[in-house]
PDBQT receptor file of N, H, CA, C and O in Angstrom, charges set to zero:
ATOM      1  N   MET A   1       0.943  -1.324   0.148  1.00  0.00    +0.000 N 
ATOM      2  CA  MET A   1      -0.086   0.203  -0.025  1.00  0.00    +0.000 C 
ATOM      3  C   MET A   1       1.036   1.033   0.071  1.00  0.00    +0.000 C 
ATOM      4  O   MET A   1       2.233   0.872   0.310  1.00  0.00    +0.000 OA
ATOM      5  N   LYS A   2       0.149   2.150  -0.235  1.00  0.00    +0.000 N 
ATOM      6  H   LYS A   2      -0.823   2.280  -0.429  1.00  0.00    +0.000 HD
ATOM      7  CA  LYS A   2       0.825   3.638  -0.072  1.00  0.00    +0.000 C 
ATOM      8  C   LYS A   2       0.685   4.867   0.824  1.00  0.00    +0.000 C 
ATOM      9  O   LYS A   2      -0.520   5.114   0.784  1.00  0.00    +0.000 OA
ATOM     10  N   ALA A   3       1.217   5.677   1.531  1.00  0.00    +0.000 N 
ATOM     11  H   ALA A   3       2.196   5.476   1.563  1.00  0.00    +0.000 HD
ATOM     12  CA  ALA A   3       1.126   6.476   1.955  1.00  0.00    +0.000 C 
ATOM     13  C   ALA A   3       1.369   8.695   1.234  1.00  0.00    +0.000 C 
ATOM     14  O   ALA A   3       2.233   9.571   1.272  1.00  0.00    +0.000 OA
ATOM     15  N   TYR A   4       0.092   8.525   0.760  1.00  0.00    +0.000 N 
ATOM     16  H   TYR A   4      -0.610   7.813   0.729  1.00  0.00    +0.000 HD
ATOM     17  CA  TYR A   4       0.346  10.100   0.503  1.00  0.00    +0.000 C 
ATOM     18  C   TYR A   4       0.694  10.886   1.625  1.00  0.00    +0.000 C 
ATOM     19  O   TYR A   4       0.176  10.783   2.738  1.00  0.00    +0.000 OA
ATOM     20  N   ILE A   5       1.516  11.610   1.324  1.00  0.00    +0.000 N 
ATOM     21  H   ILE A   5       1.937  11.694   0.421  1.00  0.00    +0.000 HD
ATOM     22  CA  ILE A   5       1.669  12.631   2.433  1.00  0.00    +0.000 C 
ATOM     23  C   ILE A   5       2.414  14.052   1.227  1.00  0.00    +0.000 C 
ATOM     24  O   ILE A   5       3.181  14.315   0.301  1.00  0.00    +0.000 OA
ATOM     25  N   GLN A   6       1.120  14.703   2.508  1.00  0.00    +0.000 N 
ATOM     26  H   GLN A   6       0.497  14.489   3.261  1.00  0.00    +0.000 HD
ATOM     27  CA  GLN A   6       1.167  15.989   1.752  1.00  0.00    +0.000 C 
ATOM     28  C   GLN A   6       2.323  17.336   2.395  1.00  0.00    +0.000 C 
ATOM     29  O   GLN A   6       2.284  17.526   3.611  1.00  0.00    +0.000 OA
ATOM     30  N   THR A   7       3.436  18.331   1.426  1.00  0.00    +0.000 N 
ATOM     31  H   THR A   7       3.468  18.177   0.439  1.00  0.00    +0.000 HD
ATOM     32  CA  THR A   7       3.915  18.915   1.444  1.00  0.00    +0.000 C 
ATOM     33  C   THR A   7       4.381  20.034   1.733  1.00  0.00    +0.000 C 
ATOM     34  O   THR A   7       3.844  20.638   0.805  1.00  0.00    +0.000 OA
ATOM     35  N   ASN A   8       5.356  21.371   2.653  1.00  0.00    +0.000 N 
ATOM     36  H   ASN A   8       5.792  20.880   3.407  1.00  0.00    +0.000 HD
ATOM     37  CA  ASN A   8       4.899  22.494   2.398  1.00  0.00    +0.000 C 
ATOM     38  C   ASN A   8       6.210  22.859   1.167  1.00  0.00    +0.000 C 
ATOM     39  O   ASN A   8       6.868  22.013   0.561  1.00  0.00    +0.000 OA
ATOM     40  N   GLN A   9       6.311  24.184   1.057  1.00  0.00    +0.000 N 
ATOM     41  H   GLN A   9       5.777  24.871   1.549  1.00  0.00    +0.000 HD
ATOM     42  CA  GLN A   9       6.837  24.408  -0.352  1.00  0.00    +0.000 C 
ATOM     43  C   GLN A   9       8.359  24.302  -0.121  1.00  0.00    +0.000 C 
ATOM     44  O   GLN A   9       9.080  24.875  -0.938  1.00  0.00    +0.000 OA
ATOM     45  N   LYS A  10       8.884  23.682   0.825  1.00  0.00    +0.000 N 
ATOM     46  H   LYS A  10       8.299  23.216   1.488  1.00  0.00    +0.000 HD
ATOM     47  CA  LYS A  10      10.804  23.494   1.280  1.00  0.00    +0.000 C 
ATOM     48  C   LYS A  10      10.960  21.287   1.037  1.00  0.00    +0.000 C 
ATOM     49  O   LYS A  10      11.861  20.479   1.263  1.00  0.00    +0.000 OA
ATOM     50  N   ASN A  11       9.281  21.161   0.393  1.00  0.00    +0.000 N 
ATOM     51  H   ASN A  11       8.549  21.817   0.210  1.00  0.00    +0.000 HD
ATOM     52  CA  ASN A  11       9.376  19.639   0.543  1.00  0.00    +0.000 C 
ATOM     53  C   ASN A  11       9.417  19.151   1.316  1.00  0.00    +0.000 C 
ATOM     54  O   ASN A  11      10.190  18.200   1.201  1.00  0.00    +0.000 OA
ATOM     55  N   MET A  12       8.618  19.283   2.949  1.00  0.00    +0.000 N 
ATOM     56  H   MET A  12       7.989  20.055   3.043  1.00  0.00    +0.000 HD
ATOM     57  CA  MET A  12       8.861  18.728   3.614  1.00  0.00    +0.000 C 
ATOM     58  C   MET A  12       7.083  18.404   4.382  1.00  0.00    +0.000 C 
ATOM     59  O   MET A  12       6.121  19.130   4.631  1.00  0.00    +0.000 OA
ATOM     60  N   PRO A  13       7.338  17.128   4.515  1.00  0.00    +0.000 N 
ATOM     61  CA  PRO A  13       5.571  17.167   5.996  1.00  0.00    +0.000 C 
ATOM     62  C   PRO A  13       5.301  18.405   5.889  1.00  0.00    +0.000 C 
ATOM     63  O   PRO A  13       6.119  19.254   6.242  1.00  0.00    +0.000 OA
ATOM     64  N   TYR A  14       3.807  18.799   5.255  1.00  0.00    +0.000 N 
ATOM     65  H   TYR A  14       3.142  18.109   4.968  1.00  0.00    +0.000 HD
ATOM     66  CA  TYR A  14       3.081  19.984   5.991  1.00  0.00    +0.000 C 
ATOM     67  C   TYR A  14       3.584  20.280   7.621  1.00  0.00    +0.000 C 
ATOM     68  O   TYR A  14       3.926  21.434   7.879  1.00  0.00    +0.000 OA
ATOM     69  N   SER A  15       3.625  19.365   8.593  1.00  0.00    +0.000 N 
ATOM     70  H   SER A  15       3.347  18.427   8.384  1.00  0.00    +0.000 HD
ATOM     71  CA  SER A  15       3.718  19.465   9.759  1.00  0.00    +0.000 C 
ATOM     72  C   SER A  15       4.443  18.433  10.562  1.00  0.00    +0.000 C 
ATOM     73  O   SER A  15       5.153  17.559  10.064  1.00  0.00    +0.000 OA
ATOM     74  N   VAL A  16       4.165  18.628  12.123  1.00  0.00    +0.000 N 
ATOM     75  H   VAL A  16       3.588  19.338  12.527  1.00  0.00    +0.000 HD
ATOM     76  CA  VAL A  16       4.746  17.816  12.839  1.00  0.00    +0.000 C 
ATOM     77  C   VAL A  16       3.773  16.460  12.421  1.00  0.00    +0.000 C 
ATOM     78  O   VAL A  16       4.276  15.412  12.016  1.00  0.00    +0.000 OA
ATOM     79  N   ASN A  17       2.537  16.629  12.563  1.00  0.00    +0.000 N 
ATOM     80  H   ASN A  17       2.128  17.480  12.892  1.00  0.00    +0.000 HD
ATOM     81  CA  ASN A  17       1.922  15.962  12.634  1.00  0.00    +0.000 C 
ATOM     82  C   ASN A  17       1.923  14.850  11.313  1.00  0.00    +0.000 C 
ATOM     83  O   ASN A  17       1.806  13.630  11.433  1.00  0.00    +0.000 OA
ATOM     84  N   GLY A  18       2.080  15.581  10.065  1.00  0.00    +0.000 N 
ATOM     85  H   GLY A  18       2.174  16.572   9.967  1.00  0.00    +0.000 HD
ATOM     86  CA  GLY A  18       2.417  15.044   9.211  1.00  0.00    +0.000 C 
ATOM     87  C   GLY A  18       3.628  13.857   9.297  1.00  0.00    +0.000 C 
ATOM     88  O   GLY A  18       3.402  12.647   9.321  1.00  0.00    +0.000 OA
ATOM     89  N   TYR A  19       5.034  14.527   9.341  1.00  0.00    +0.000 N 
ATOM     90  H   TYR A  19       5.217  15.510   9.321  1.00  0.00    +0.000 HD
ATOM     91  CA  TYR A  19       6.404  14.101   9.516  1.00  0.00    +0.000 C 
ATOM     92  C   TYR A  19       6.143  12.678  10.532  1.00  0.00    +0.000 C 
ATOM     93  O   TYR A  19       6.568  11.604  10.106  1.00  0.00    +0.000 OA
ATOM     94  N   VAL A  20       5.513  12.720  11.728  1.00  0.00    +0.000 N 
ATOM     95  H   VAL A  20       5.169  13.592  12.074  1.00  0.00    +0.000 HD
ATOM     96  CA  VAL A  20       4.959  11.046  12.254  1.00  0.00    +0.000 C 
ATOM     97  C   VAL A  20       4.641  10.238  11.856  1.00  0.00    +0.000 C 
ATOM     98  O   VAL A  20       5.133   9.124  12.031  1.00  0.00    +0.000 OA
ATOM     99  N   ALA A  21       2.863  10.745  10.567  1.00  0.00    +0.000 N 
ATOM    100  H   ALA A  21       2.463  11.650  10.424  1.00  0.00    +0.000 HD
ATOM    101  CA  ALA A  21       2.454   9.767  10.204  1.00  0.00    +0.000 C 
ATOM    102  C   ALA A  21       3.455   8.942   8.886  1.00  0.00    +0.000 C 
ATOM    103  O   ALA A  21       3.541   7.761   8.551  1.00  0.00    +0.000 OA
ATOM    104  N   MET A  22       4.057  10.100   8.423  1.00  0.00    +0.000 N 
ATOM    105  H   MET A  22       3.987  11.059   8.695  1.00  0.00    +0.000 HD
ATOM    106  CA  MET A  22       4.845   9.376   7.514  1.00  0.00    +0.000 C 
ATOM    107  C   MET A  22       6.126   8.341   8.111  1.00  0.00    +0.000 C 
ATOM    108  O   MET A  22       6.315   7.200   7.689  1.00  0.00    +0.000 OA
ATOM    109  N   LYS A  23       6.728   8.835   8.895  1.00  0.00    +0.000 N 
ATOM    110  H   LYS A  23       6.575   9.762   9.237  1.00  0.00    +0.000 HD
ATOM    111  CA  LYS A  23       7.325   7.851  10.175  1.00  0.00    +0.000 C 
ATOM    112  C   LYS A  23       6.902   6.524  10.622  1.00  0.00    +0.000 C 
ATOM    113  O   LYS A  23       7.566   5.506  10.815  1.00  0.00    +0.000 OA
ATOM    114  N   GLY A  24       5.666   6.756  10.744  1.00  0.00    +0.000 N 
ATOM    115  H   GLY A  24       5.126   7.584  10.588  1.00  0.00    +0.000 HD
ATOM    116  CA  GLY A  24       5.194   5.513  11.061  1.00  0.00    +0.000 C 
ATOM    117  C   GLY A  24       4.579   5.120  10.252  1.00  0.00    +0.000 C 
ATOM    118  O   GLY A  24       4.039   4.098  10.674  1.00  0.00    +0.000 OA
ATOM    119  N   PHE A  25       4.104   5.452   8.562  1.00  0.00    +0.000 N 
ATOM    120  H   PHE A  25       4.544   6.282   8.219  1.00  0.00    +0.000 HD
ATOM    121  CA  PHE A  25       4.162   4.492   7.294  1.00  0.00    +0.000 C 
ATOM    122  C   PHE A  25       5.014   3.552   6.975  1.00  0.00    +0.000 C 
ATOM    123  O   PHE A  25       4.827   2.360   6.732  1.00  0.00    +0.000 OA
ATOM    124  N   GLU A  26       6.292   4.404   7.002  1.00  0.00    +0.000 N 
ATOM    125  H   GLU A  26       6.444   5.372   7.199  1.00  0.00    +0.000 HD
ATOM    126  CA  GLU A  26       7.368   3.511   6.373  1.00  0.00    +0.000 C 
ATOM    127  C   GLU A  26       8.014   2.818   7.307  1.00  0.00    +0.000 C 
ATOM    128  O   GLU A  26       9.023   2.253   6.886  1.00  0.00    +0.000 OA
ATOM    129  N   GLN A  27       7.683   2.621   8.834  1.00  0.00    +0.000 N 
ATOM    130  H   GLN A  27       6.863   3.080   9.176  1.00  0.00    +0.000 HD
ATOM    131  CA  GLN A  27       7.920   1.649   9.542  1.00  0.00    +0.000 C 
ATOM    132  C   GLN A  27       6.948   0.437   9.193  1.00  0.00    +0.000 C 
ATOM    133  O   GLN A  27       6.935  -0.722   9.608  1.00  0.00    +0.000 OA
ATOM    134  N   MET A  28       6.251   1.019   8.411  1.00  0.00    +0.000 N 
ATOM    135  H   MET A  28       6.262   1.961   8.074  1.00  0.00    +0.000 HD
ATOM    136  CA  MET A  28       4.564  -0.326   8.885  1.00  0.00    +0.000 C 
ATOM    137  C   MET A  28       5.265  -0.757   6.900  1.00  0.00    +0.000 C 
ATOM    138  O   MET A  28       4.562  -1.467   6.180  1.00  0.00    +0.000 OA
ATOM    139  N   GLY A  29       6.238  -0.353   6.525  1.00  0.00    +0.000 N 
ATOM    140  H   GLY A  29       6.809   0.223   7.110  1.00  0.00    +0.000 HD
ATOM    141  CA  GLY A  29       5.907  -0.953   5.228  1.00  0.00    +0.000 C 
ATOM    142  C   GLY A  29       5.621  -0.293   3.637  1.00  0.00    +0.000 C 
ATOM    143  O   GLY A  29       5.733  -0.601   2.451  1.00  0.00    +0.000 OA
ATOM    144  N   PHE A  30       5.117   0.972   4.626  1.00  0.00    +0.000 N 
ATOM    145  H   PHE A  30       5.026   1.222   5.590  1.00  0.00    +0.000 HD
ATOM    146  CA  PHE A  30       3.934   1.729   2.807  1.00  0.00    +0.000 C 
ATOM    147  C   PHE A  30       5.058   2.084   1.822  1.00  0.00    +0.000 C 
ATOM    148  O   PHE A  30       6.230   2.177   2.185  1.00  0.00    +0.000 OA
ATOM    149  N   GLU A  31       4.764   2.223   0.921  1.00  0.00    +0.000 N 
ATOM    150  H   GLU A  31       3.811   2.148   0.627  1.00  0.00    +0.000 HD
ATOM    151  CA  GLU A  31       6.088   3.292   0.122  1.00  0.00    +0.000 C 
ATOM    152  C   GLU A  31       4.988   4.626   0.528  1.00  0.00    +0.000 C 
ATOM    153  O   GLU A  31       3.763   4.712   0.618  1.00  0.00    +0.000 OA
ATOM    154  N   ILE A  32       5.861   5.358   0.669  1.00  0.00    +0.000 N 
ATOM    155  H   ILE A  32       6.856   5.289   0.596  1.00  0.00    +0.000 HD
ATOM    156  CA  ILE A  32       5.219   6.650   0.376  1.00  0.00    +0.000 C 
ATOM    157  C   ILE A  32       6.221   8.198  -0.323  1.00  0.00    +0.000 C 
ATOM    158  O   ILE A  32       7.390   8.573  -0.413  1.00  0.00    +0.000 OA
ATOM    159  N   ILE A  33       4.624   8.737  -0.732  1.00  0.00    +0.000 N 
ATOM    160  H   ILE A  33       3.674   8.432  -0.659  1.00  0.00    +0.000 HD
ATOM    161  CA  ILE A  33       4.643   9.307  -2.067  1.00  0.00    +0.000 C 
ATOM    162  C   ILE A  33       4.437  10.604  -1.254  1.00  0.00    +0.000 C 
ATOM    163  O   ILE A  33       3.541  10.716  -0.417  1.00  0.00    +0.000 OA
ATOM    164  N   LEU A  34       5.344  11.601  -1.560  1.00  0.00    +0.000 N 
ATOM    165  H   LEU A  34       6.071  11.511  -2.239  1.00  0.00    +0.000 HD
ATOM    166  CA  LEU A  34       5.092  13.314  -1.021  1.00  0.00    +0.000 C 
ATOM    167  C   LEU A  34       4.380  13.866  -1.761  1.00  0.00    +0.000 C 
ATOM    168  O   LEU A  34       4.104  13.012  -2.604  1.00  0.00    +0.000 OA
ATOM    169  N   PHE A  35       3.819  14.884  -2.041  1.00  0.00    +0.000 N 
ATOM    170  H   PHE A  35       4.043  15.578  -1.357  1.00  0.00    +0.000 HD
ATOM    171  CA  PHE A  35       3.402  15.886  -3.024  1.00  0.00    +0.000 C 
ATOM    172  C   PHE A  35       3.264  16.659  -2.298  1.00  0.00    +0.000 C 
ATOM    173  O   PHE A  35       3.275  16.568  -1.070  1.00  0.00    +0.000 OA
ATOM    174  N   LYS A  36       3.002  18.194  -3.429  1.00  0.00    +0.000 N 
ATOM    175  H   LYS A  36       2.993  18.268  -4.426  1.00  0.00    +0.000 HD
ATOM    176  CA  LYS A  36       2.110  19.372  -2.851  1.00  0.00    +0.000 C 
ATOM    177  C   LYS A  36       0.377  19.440  -3.096  1.00  0.00    +0.000 C 
ATOM    178  O   LYS A  36      -0.470  19.768  -2.265  1.00  0.00    +0.000 OA
ATOM    179  N   SER A  37       0.216  19.106  -4.219  1.00  0.00    +0.000 N 
ATOM    180  H   SER A  37       0.904  18.840  -4.895  1.00  0.00    +0.000 HD
ATOM    181  CA  SER A  37      -1.531  19.447  -4.736  1.00  0.00    +0.000 C 
ATOM    182  C   SER A  37      -1.116  18.030  -5.057  1.00  0.00    +0.000 C 
ATOM    183  O   SER A  37      -0.154  17.351  -5.416  1.00  0.00    +0.000 OA
ATOM    184  N   LEU A  38      -2.435  17.971  -4.710  1.00  0.00    +0.000 N 
ATOM    185  H   LEU A  38      -3.217  18.523  -4.418  1.00  0.00    +0.000 HD
ATOM    186  CA  LEU A  38      -3.652  16.471  -4.689  1.00  0.00    +0.000 C 
ATOM    187  C   LEU A  38      -3.775  16.358  -6.183  1.00  0.00    +0.000 C 
ATOM    188  O   LEU A  38      -4.026  15.272  -6.705  1.00  0.00    +0.000 OA
ATOM    189  N   ASP A  39      -3.615  17.391  -6.839  1.00  0.00    +0.000 N 
ATOM    190  H   ASP A  39      -3.412  18.274  -6.415  1.00  0.00    +0.000 HD
ATOM    191  CA  ASP A  39      -3.998  17.377  -8.631  1.00  0.00    +0.000 C 
ATOM    192  C   ASP A  39      -3.016  16.378  -9.455  1.00  0.00    +0.000 C 
ATOM    193  O   ASP A  39      -3.281  15.820 -10.520  1.00  0.00    +0.000 OA
ATOM    194  N   GLU A  40      -1.517  16.268  -8.513  1.00  0.00    +0.000 N 
ATOM    195  H   GLU A  40      -1.302  16.721  -7.648  1.00  0.00    +0.000 HD
ATOM    196  CA  GLU A  40      -0.694  15.993  -9.591  1.00  0.00    +0.000 C 
ATOM    197  C   GLU A  40      -0.423  14.671  -9.250  1.00  0.00    +0.000 C 
ATOM    198  O   GLU A  40       0.528  14.219  -9.887  1.00  0.00    +0.000 OA
ATOM    199  N   VAL A  41      -1.197  13.500  -8.057  1.00  0.00    +0.000 N 
ATOM    200  H   VAL A  41      -1.970  13.867  -7.540  1.00  0.00    +0.000 HD
ATOM    201  CA  VAL A  41      -0.960  11.942  -7.408  1.00  0.00    +0.000 C 
ATOM    202  C   VAL A  41      -2.484  11.741  -7.939  1.00  0.00    +0.000 C 
ATOM    203  O   VAL A  41      -2.587  11.088  -8.978  1.00  0.00    +0.000 OA
ATOM    204  N   LEU A  42      -3.527  12.167  -7.420  1.00  0.00    +0.000 N 
ATOM    205  H   LEU A  42      -3.444  12.698  -6.576  1.00  0.00    +0.000 HD
ATOM    206  CA  LEU A  42      -4.380  11.415  -7.798  1.00  0.00    +0.000 C 
ATOM    207  C   LEU A  42      -4.967  10.778  -8.896  1.00  0.00    +0.000 C 
ATOM    208  O   LEU A  42      -5.686   9.991  -8.280  1.00  0.00    +0.000 OA
ATOM    209  N   PRO A  43      -5.207  10.522 -10.229  1.00  0.00    +0.000 N 
ATOM    210  CA  PRO A  43      -4.611   9.922 -10.991  1.00  0.00    +0.000 C 
ATOM    211  C   PRO A  43      -4.179   8.558 -10.731  1.00  0.00    +0.000 C 
ATOM    212  O   PRO A  43      -4.721   7.539 -11.159  1.00  0.00    +0.000 OA
ATOM    213  N   ASN A  44      -3.300   8.625 -10.098  1.00  0.00    +0.000 N 
ATOM    214  H   ASN A  44      -2.860   9.453  -9.751  1.00  0.00    +0.000 HD
ATOM    215  CA  ASN A  44      -2.437   7.477  -9.475  1.00  0.00    +0.000 C 
ATOM    216  C   ASN A  44      -2.708   6.592  -8.381  1.00  0.00    +0.000 C 
ATOM    217  O   ASN A  44      -2.297   5.459  -8.132  1.00  0.00    +0.000 OA
ATOM    218  N   MET A  45      -3.384   7.260  -7.868  1.00  0.00    +0.000 N 
ATOM    219  H   MET A  45      -3.717   8.181  -8.071  1.00  0.00    +0.000 HD
ATOM    220  CA  MET A  45      -4.547   6.614  -6.599  1.00  0.00    +0.000 C 
ATOM    221  C   MET A  45      -5.229   5.297  -7.009  1.00  0.00    +0.000 C 
ATOM    222  O   MET A  45      -5.776   4.852  -8.018  1.00  0.00    +0.000 OA
ATOM    223  N   ASN A  46      -4.859   4.746  -5.378  1.00  0.00    +0.000 N 
ATOM    224  H   ASN A  46      -4.414   5.107  -4.559  1.00  0.00    +0.000 HD
ATOM    225  CA  ASN A  46      -5.948   3.856  -5.744  1.00  0.00    +0.000 C 
ATOM    226  C   ASN A  46      -6.594   4.205  -4.319  1.00  0.00    +0.000 C 
ATOM    227  O   ASN A  46      -6.214   5.161  -3.642  1.00  0.00    +0.000 OA
ATOM    228  N   ARG A  47      -7.895   3.075  -3.836  1.00  0.00    +0.000 N 
ATOM    229  H   ARG A  47      -8.203   2.299  -4.386  1.00  0.00    +0.000 HD
ATOM    230  CA  ARG A  47      -8.991   3.213  -3.283  1.00  0.00    +0.000 C 
ATOM    231  C   ARG A  47      -8.524   2.585  -1.491  1.00  0.00    +0.000 C 
ATOM    232  O   ARG A  47      -9.078   2.924  -0.445  1.00  0.00    +0.000 OA
ATOM    233  N   GLU A  48      -7.816   1.993  -1.591  1.00  0.00    +0.000 N 
ATOM    234  H   GLU A  48      -7.366   1.718  -2.441  1.00  0.00    +0.000 HD
ATOM    235  CA  GLU A  48      -6.816   1.960  -0.562  1.00  0.00    +0.000 C 
ATOM    236  C   GLU A  48      -5.710   2.629   0.376  1.00  0.00    +0.000 C 
ATOM    237  O   GLU A  48      -5.396   2.598   1.566  1.00  0.00    +0.000 OA
ATOM    238  N   ASP A  49      -5.266   3.284  -0.864  1.00  0.00    +0.000 N 
ATOM    239  H   ASP A  49      -5.521   3.308  -1.831  1.00  0.00    +0.000 HD
ATOM    240  CA  ASP A  49      -4.466   4.326  -0.531  1.00  0.00    +0.000 C 
ATOM    241  C   ASP A  49      -4.600   6.034   0.588  1.00  0.00    +0.000 C 
ATOM    242  O   ASP A  49      -5.354   7.005   0.649  1.00  0.00    +0.000 OA
ATOM    243  N   ILE A  50      -3.475   5.585   1.217  1.00  0.00    +0.000 N 
ATOM    244  H   ILE A  50      -2.862   4.796   1.168  1.00  0.00    +0.000 HD
ATOM    245  CA  ILE A  50      -3.740   6.643   2.722  1.00  0.00    +0.000 C 
ATOM    246  C   ILE A  50      -3.181   8.272   1.835  1.00  0.00    +0.000 C 
ATOM    247  O   ILE A  50      -2.167   8.396   1.149  1.00  0.00    +0.000 OA
ATOM    248  N   VAL A  51      -3.985   9.103   2.078  1.00  0.00    +0.000 N 
ATOM    249  H   VAL A  51      -4.809   9.002   2.636  1.00  0.00    +0.000 HD
ATOM    250  CA  VAL A  51      -3.149  10.492   2.271  1.00  0.00    +0.000 C 
ATOM    251  C   VAL A  51      -3.849  10.871   3.478  1.00  0.00    +0.000 C 
ATOM    252  O   VAL A  51      -4.955  10.713   3.995  1.00  0.00    +0.000 OA
ATOM    253  N   VAL A  52      -1.988  11.822   3.869  1.00  0.00    +0.000 N 
ATOM    254  H   VAL A  52      -1.090  11.950   3.449  1.00  0.00    +0.000 HD
ATOM    255  CA  VAL A  52      -1.832  12.725   4.859  1.00  0.00    +0.000 C 
ATOM    256  C   VAL A  52      -1.507  13.721   4.271  1.00  0.00    +0.000 C 
ATOM    257  O   VAL A  52      -0.538  13.868   3.527  1.00  0.00    +0.000 OA
ATOM    258  N   GLY A  53      -2.730  14.873   4.731  1.00  0.00    +0.000 N 
ATOM    259  H   GLY A  53      -3.518  14.753   5.336  1.00  0.00    +0.000 HD
ATOM    260  CA  GLY A  53      -2.878  16.416   4.880  1.00  0.00    +0.000 C 
ATOM    261  C   GLY A  53      -3.759  17.027   5.596  1.00  0.00    +0.000 C 
ATOM    262  O   GLY A  53      -4.278  16.741   6.675  1.00  0.00    +0.000 OA
ATOM    263  N   GLY A  54      -3.934  18.311   4.550  1.00  0.00    +0.000 N 
ATOM    264  H   GLY A  54      -3.513  18.543   3.673  1.00  0.00    +0.000 HD
ATOM    265  CA  GLY A  54      -4.509  19.217   5.410  1.00  0.00    +0.000 C 
ATOM    266  C   GLY A  54      -6.133  18.553   5.641  1.00  0.00    +0.000 C 
ATOM    267  O   GLY A  54      -6.094  17.337   5.453  1.00  0.00    +0.000 OA
ATOM    268  N   ILE A  55      -7.633  19.082   6.022  1.00  0.00    +0.000 N 
ATOM    269  H   ILE A  55      -7.665  20.069   6.175  1.00  0.00    +0.000 HD
ATOM    270  CA  ILE A  55      -8.761  18.844   6.483  1.00  0.00    +0.000 C 
ATOM    271  C   ILE A  55      -9.023  18.872   4.725  1.00  0.00    +0.000 C 
ATOM    272  O   ILE A  55      -9.507  17.943   4.078  1.00  0.00    +0.000 OA
ATOM    273  N   GLN A  56      -8.584  20.126   4.211  1.00  0.00    +0.000 N 
ATOM    274  H   GLN A  56      -8.191  20.880   4.737  1.00  0.00    +0.000 HD
ATOM    275  CA  GLN A  56      -9.476  19.858   2.769  1.00  0.00    +0.000 C 
ATOM    276  C   GLN A  56      -8.761  18.714   1.442  1.00  0.00    +0.000 C 
ATOM    277  O   GLN A  56      -9.572  18.261   0.634  1.00  0.00    +0.000 OA
ATOM    278  N   THR A  57      -7.930  18.491   1.362  1.00  0.00    +0.000 N 
ATOM    279  H   THR A  57      -7.271  18.859   2.019  1.00  0.00    +0.000 HD
ATOM    280  CA  THR A  57      -6.927  17.838   1.030  1.00  0.00    +0.000 C 
ATOM    281  C   THR A  57      -7.554  16.755   1.047  1.00  0.00    +0.000 C 
ATOM    282  O   THR A  57      -8.134  16.347   0.041  1.00  0.00    +0.000 OA
ATOM    283  N   VAL A  58      -7.547  15.752   2.797  1.00  0.00    +0.000 N 
ATOM    284  H   VAL A  58      -7.076  16.083   3.614  1.00  0.00    +0.000 HD
ATOM    285  CA  VAL A  58      -8.265  14.661   3.351  1.00  0.00    +0.000 C 
ATOM    286  C   VAL A  58      -9.411  14.703   2.494  1.00  0.00    +0.000 C 
ATOM    287  O   VAL A  58      -9.661  13.805   1.691  1.00  0.00    +0.000 OA
ATOM    288  N   ARG A  59     -10.332  16.050   2.696  1.00  0.00    +0.000 N 
ATOM    289  H   ARG A  59     -10.129  16.780   3.349  1.00  0.00    +0.000 HD
ATOM    290  CA  ARG A  59     -11.975  15.350   2.241  1.00  0.00    +0.000 C 
ATOM    291  C   ARG A  59     -11.505  15.421   0.895  1.00  0.00    +0.000 C 
ATOM    292  O   ARG A  59     -11.366  14.248   0.548  1.00  0.00    +0.000 OA
ATOM    293  N   ARG A  60     -11.290  15.929   0.258  1.00  0.00    +0.000 N 
ATOM    294  H   ARG A  60     -11.403  16.882   0.540  1.00  0.00    +0.000 HD
ATOM    295  CA  ARG A  60     -11.668  15.690  -0.972  1.00  0.00    +0.000 C 
ATOM    296  C   ARG A  60     -11.129  14.434  -1.871  1.00  0.00    +0.000 C 
ATOM    297  O   ARG A  60     -11.536  14.280  -3.022  1.00  0.00    +0.000 OA
TER     298      ARG A  60
């Protein structure tokens, strides 16, 4: 499975919570994919993939 982690302008997880989630999913063996805009990764996503980001991003 994949975990999509939203990043800020410096290409780092958007918050401390995003960073902690990224590290946890890495330890569980998930493939981590960093993204700035959901539009750039949306076509490649599957229903079972995880999205970690802001409220609007996750709701979309």
